[in-house]
C-alpha positions as CSV (number, residue, x, y, z in Angstrom):
1,M,109.5,-31.2,98.3
2,K,111.4,-32.3,101.4
3,K,110.0,-29.4,103.3
4,T,106.5,-30.3,102.3
5,G,107.0,-33.9,103.4
6,L,108.4,-32.8,106.7
7,L,105.4,-30.6,107.3
8,I,103.0,-33.5,106.5
9,C,104.9,-35.7,108.9
10,M,104.7,-33.1,111.6
11,A,101.0,-32.6,111.1
12,A,100.5,-36.4,111.2
13,L,102.5,-36.6,114.4
14,T,100.5,-33.8,116.0
15,L,97.2,-35.4,115.0
16,F,98.4,-38.8,116.3
17,T,99.4,-37.2,119.6
18,S,96.1,-35.3,119.9
19,C,94.1,-38.5,119.2
20,A,96.2,-40.5,121.8
21,S,95.7,-37.7,124.3
22,Q,92.0,-37.7,123.7
23,K,91.8,-41.4,124.0
24,K,93.6,-41.4,127.3
25,K,91.3,-38.6,128.5
26,D,88.2,-40.7,127.4
27,Q,89.6,-43.6,129.4
28,T,90.1,-41.6,132.6
29,I,87.3,-41.3,135.2
30,S,87.5,-38.5,137.8
31,L,85.6,-38.5,141.1
32,S,85.5,-36.2,144.1
33,G,83.3,-35.7,147.1
34,A,81.9,-37.5,150.1
35,F,84.3,-39.1,152.6
36,A,81.5,-41.7,153.3
37,L,81.8,-43.1,149.8
38,Y,85.5,-42.6,149.2
39,P,86.7,-46.0,150.5
40,L,84.1,-47.9,148.4
41,A,85.0,-45.8,145.3
42,V,88.6,-46.7,145.8
43,K,87.8,-50.4,146.2
44,W,85.6,-50.4,143.1
45,S,88.3,-48.6,141.1
46,E,90.9,-51.2,142.1
47,E,88.7,-54.1,141.2
48,Y,87.4,-52.6,138.0
49,K,91.0,-52.0,136.7
50,K,91.7,-55.7,137.1
51,V,89.3,-56.4,134.2
52,N,89.7,-53.0,132.5
53,P,93.4,-52.1,132.8
54,E,93.1,-49.3,130.2
55,V,90.8,-47.3,132.5
56,R,92.5,-44.7,134.8
57,F,90.9,-43.2,138.0
58,N,91.4,-39.9,139.7
59,I,89.6,-40.0,143.1
60,S,89.7,-37.3,145.8
61,G,87.7,-36.6,149.0
62,G,86.6,-33.2,150.2
63,G,83.0,-33.8,151.4
64,A,79.7,-34.2,149.7
65,G,79.4,-30.5,149.1
66,K,82.6,-30.5,147.0
67,G,81.4,-33.6,145.2
68,M,78.1,-31.9,144.2
69,A,79.8,-28.6,143.3
70,D,82.5,-30.3,141.2
71,A,79.9,-32.5,139.4
72,L,77.6,-29.5,138.6
73,A,80.6,-27.5,137.3
74,G,81.7,-30.4,135.1
75,A,85.0,-30.5,136.9
76,V,84.7,-34.3,137.5
77,D,82.9,-37.1,135.8
78,L,81.2,-38.2,139.0
79,G,80.6,-36.6,142.4
80,M,80.4,-38.8,145.5
81,F,77.4,-37.7,147.5
82,S,76.0,-38.8,150.9
83,R,72.8,-37.1,151.6
84,E,69.3,-36.7,150.1
85,I,69.3,-34.8,146.8
86,A,67.8,-31.3,147.4
87,Q,65.3,-29.8,145.0
88,E,67.6,-26.9,144.2
89,E,70.2,-29.4,143.1
90,K,67.6,-31.2,140.9
91,D,66.7,-27.8,139.4
92,Q,70.4,-27.3,138.4
93,G,70.2,-30.5,136.4
94,V,71.9,-33.0,138.7
95,W,71.6,-36.6,137.6
96,W,72.2,-39.4,140.2
97,V,72.2,-43.1,140.9
98,G,72.2,-44.8,144.3
99,L,74.9,-47.3,145.1
100,T,74.8,-48.5,148.7
101,I,73.7,-47.7,152.2
102,D,75.6,-46.6,155.3
103,A,74.9,-44.6,158.4
104,V,76.2,-41.8,160.7
105,V,76.8,-42.9,164.3
106,P,77.4,-40.7,167.4
107,T,80.9,-41.1,168.8
108,I,83.0,-40.5,171.9
109,S,86.4,-41.3,173.2
110,D,87.0,-44.7,174.8
111,Q,88.6,-42.8,177.6
112,N,85.3,-41.0,178.5
113,P,85.0,-41.3,182.3
114,F,81.3,-42.1,182.1
115,L,81.6,-44.7,179.4
116,E,80.0,-47.6,181.3
117,T,77.0,-45.5,182.2
118,I,76.6,-44.3,178.6
119,K,76.8,-47.8,177.2
120,K,74.3,-49.0,179.7
121,Q,71.6,-46.4,179.3
122,G,72.5,-44.9,175.9
123,L,71.3,-41.5,174.8
124,K,67.9,-40.6,173.4
125,K,67.4,-38.6,170.2
126,E,66.2,-35.7,172.4
127,D,69.5,-35.8,174.3
128,F,71.5,-35.4,171.1
129,T,69.2,-32.5,170.0
130,R,69.9,-30.7,173.3
131,I,73.7,-31.2,172.8
132,F,74.2,-30.5,169.1
133,I,71.4,-27.9,168.4
134,E,70.0,-26.4,171.6
135,N,73.1,-26.2,173.8
136,K,70.9,-27.1,176.8
137,T,73.2,-29.8,178.2
138,P,76.5,-28.2,179.1
139,D,77.9,-31.1,181.2
140,W,78.0,-34.8,181.4
141,G,76.4,-34.9,184.8
142,N,73.3,-33.0,183.6
143,L,73.1,-35.3,180.6
144,L,73.4,-38.6,182.4
145,R,71.7,-37.5,185.6
146,I,74.7,-38.2,187.8
147,P,76.9,-36.1,190.1
148,S,79.4,-34.4,187.8
149,I,80.2,-31.0,186.3
150,E,82.6,-32.3,183.6
151,K,81.8,-30.1,180.5
152,I,80.8,-31.8,177.3
153,M,83.1,-30.8,174.4
154,V,81.1,-30.9,171.2
155,Y,82.7,-31.5,167.8
156,T,81.1,-31.1,164.3
157,R,82.2,-30.9,160.7
158,S,83.6,-27.7,159.2
159,D,83.2,-28.8,155.6
160,A,79.8,-29.1,153.8
161,C,79.2,-32.8,154.0
162,G,76.5,-35.4,154.0
163,A,77.4,-36.8,157.4
164,A,76.7,-33.5,159.2
165,E,73.5,-32.8,157.1
166,T,72.2,-36.3,157.8
167,W,73.0,-36.1,161.5
168,A,71.3,-32.7,161.7
169,K,68.2,-33.9,159.8
170,Y,67.9,-36.7,162.4
171,L,67.9,-34.1,165.1
172,G,65.4,-31.8,163.3
173,G,67.8,-29.3,161.8
174,K,70.3,-28.6,159.1
175,Q,74.1,-28.6,159.1
176,E,74.4,-24.9,159.9
177,N,72.4,-25.5,163.1
178,L,74.9,-27.9,164.5
179,L,77.0,-26.5,167.4
180,G,80.5,-27.4,168.3
181,I,84.2,-27.1,167.2
182,G,84.4,-27.5,163.4
183,I,86.7,-30.2,162.2
184,Y,87.5,-30.9,158.5
185,G,86.7,-34.3,157.2
186,D,85.6,-37.6,158.6
187,P,89.2,-38.8,159.5
188,G,89.9,-35.4,161.3
189,L,86.6,-35.5,163.3
190,A,87.2,-39.1,164.4
191,E,90.8,-38.2,165.6
192,A,89.6,-35.1,167.5
193,V,86.9,-37.0,169.3
194,A,89.2,-40.0,170.1
195,K,91.7,-37.6,171.7
196,D,89.2,-35.7,173.9
197,R,88.0,-37.8,176.9
198,L,85.0,-35.4,177.2
199,G,84.3,-35.0,173.5
200,I,81.3,-36.0,171.5
201,G,80.9,-36.1,167.7
202,F,79.6,-38.2,164.8
203,N,81.1,-40.2,162.0
204,N,80.2,-42.3,159.0
205,T,80.4,-46.0,160.1
206,I,83.4,-46.7,157.9
207,Y,85.4,-44.2,160.0
208,A,84.1,-45.4,163.4
209,Y,85.0,-49.0,162.8
210,D,88.0,-50.9,161.4
211,I,86.9,-52.9,158.4
212,V,89.7,-55.4,158.9
213,T,89.1,-56.3,162.5
214,G,85.4,-55.5,162.6
215,K,86.0,-53.6,165.9
216,K,85.7,-50.0,166.8
217,R,88.7,-47.9,165.7
218,P,91.4,-47.5,168.4
219,G,90.5,-44.7,170.8
220,M,86.8,-44.5,169.7
221,E,83.5,-45.6,171.1
222,V,80.1,-45.5,169.5
223,I,77.2,-44.1,171.6
224,P,74.3,-46.5,171.6
225,I,71.0,-44.8,170.7
226,D,68.1,-45.5,173.1
227,I,65.7,-45.9,170.2
228,N,62.6,-46.7,172.3
229,G,63.4,-44.0,174.9
230,N,63.0,-46.2,178.0
231,G,66.3,-45.1,179.6
232,T,68.3,-48.3,179.0
233,I,69.8,-50.1,176.0
234,D,67.7,-53.2,175.5
235,Y,69.0,-56.4,173.9
236,E,67.6,-55.4,170.4
237,E,69.3,-52.0,170.7
238,D,72.7,-53.4,171.7
239,F,74.4,-54.0,168.3
240,Y,77.4,-51.6,168.4
241,E,80.3,-53.8,169.5
242,S,81.1,-55.0,166.0
243,F,80.9,-53.5,162.5
244,D,78.8,-56.5,161.4
245,G,76.3,-55.9,164.1
246,V,75.8,-52.3,163.0
247,L,75.6,-53.1,159.3
248,K,73.0,-55.8,160.1
249,A,71.0,-53.3,162.1
250,I,71.1,-50.8,159.2
251,A,70.1,-53.6,156.7
252,D,67.2,-54.7,159.0
253,G,65.9,-51.2,159.4
254,I,66.5,-51.2,163.2
255,Y,69.0,-48.3,163.1
256,P,67.0,-45.1,162.5
257,S,66.8,-43.5,159.1
258,P,68.2,-40.9,159.1
259,P,71.0,-41.2,160.2
260,A,71.0,-44.4,158.0
261,R,71.1,-43.1,154.4
262,E,71.7,-44.0,150.7
263,L,75.0,-42.9,149.0
264,Y,75.1,-41.7,145.4
265,F,77.2,-40.9,142.3
266,V,76.0,-37.6,140.8
267,S,76.8,-35.7,137.6
268,K,75.7,-32.7,135.5
269,G,73.1,-34.5,133.4
270,K,73.3,-38.1,132.4
271,P,77.0,-39.1,131.7
272,V,77.8,-39.5,128.0
273,K,81.4,-40.7,128.2
274,K,81.4,-44.5,127.5
275,A,84.0,-45.2,130.2
276,T,81.9,-43.5,132.9
277,H,78.7,-45.2,131.6
278,D,80.4,-48.7,131.7
279,F,81.8,-48.1,135.2
280,L,78.4,-47.1,136.5
281,R,76.8,-50.2,135.1
282,W,79.6,-52.4,136.6
283,C,79.1,-50.8,140.1
284,L,75.4,-51.7,140.1
285,T,76.0,-55.3,138.8
286,E,79.4,-57.1,139.3
287,G,80.6,-54.4,141.6
288,Q,77.8,-55.0,144.2
289,R,79.7,-58.1,145.4
290,F,82.3,-55.9,146.9
291,V,79.9,-53.7,148.9
292,M,79.7,-55.7,152.1
293,E,83.4,-56.6,151.8
294,A,84.1,-52.8,151.9
295,G,81.9,-52.3,154.9
296,Y,78.6,-51.1,153.4
297,V,75.1,-52.3,153.1
298,P,73.8,-53.3,149.6
299,I,70.7,-51.6,148.2
300,D,67.8,-53.9,147.3
301,Q,67.5,-55.4,143.8
302,A,64.4,-53.4,142.9
303,K,66.4,-50.2,143.4
304,I,69.3,-51.6,141.4
305,E,67.0,-52.2,138.5
306,E,65.6,-48.7,138.8
307,Y,69.1,-47.2,138.6
308,L,70.2,-49.4,135.8
309,E,67.1,-48.2,133.9
310,K,68.2,-44.6,134.5
311,I,71.6,-45.5,133.0
312,R,70.0,-47.1,129.9
């Protein structure tokens, strides 16, 4: 009798432990992917836990390619994604909601010897294409039409990512068409360019600017794009000195799209876990008030309603 009672107690304890473990798992939301969305996802998780302390988050970077792969494999609840959803990804059953807008900006070191000339005349889209895709502009003198044979050192991303794909699309290509020394991740690329006085690269805005000071990150400069192609940076094109200026240009549609783009959460089919479902709704409602604070541009209300309807 005692043995039977002991077995019943052990079974009950096992069941209780199993239920507790499942409940904990159901209250954990895992995310991976785009470095572009990582800071906002972290900010959202911190704010969400203030009103939902029972929810746990596991968030990791790794690039948009990892976010999509993890989501489609069911390895995470949500993938962070930073480029247009491809048809082949839709064919694999990806589900997505848009969250916010940011942009990719071309970057150089603040020690570049031709900095003043670059800031005055900017670079045209065609100039970036020759540098990053065609390899037809090997030195800064040729590019800026000044006497110099200083070689341009080109840097790109080594990981499958939205920033590289978005930048390549702006230049008429794909990520695999981009030339340069491959560097892993947004932080790594920003550091490599900042340390090379002759280097050129590209970064998501959140890694080119300091959200606290609103200024460009130490060691970095952002190359102004000569949008109208007249060989000089006009007043309306001169918005790169502050993060607020760039974000306003993106919101107003002045900065080209691409490289301005929408950022997404993706999953394999529509999420069914209640914790994930509730978090998504919060991100598109109460969570939107943290978007600008975190250094991003809000999506318009019509799109928010469209994505909320997808969740419903």
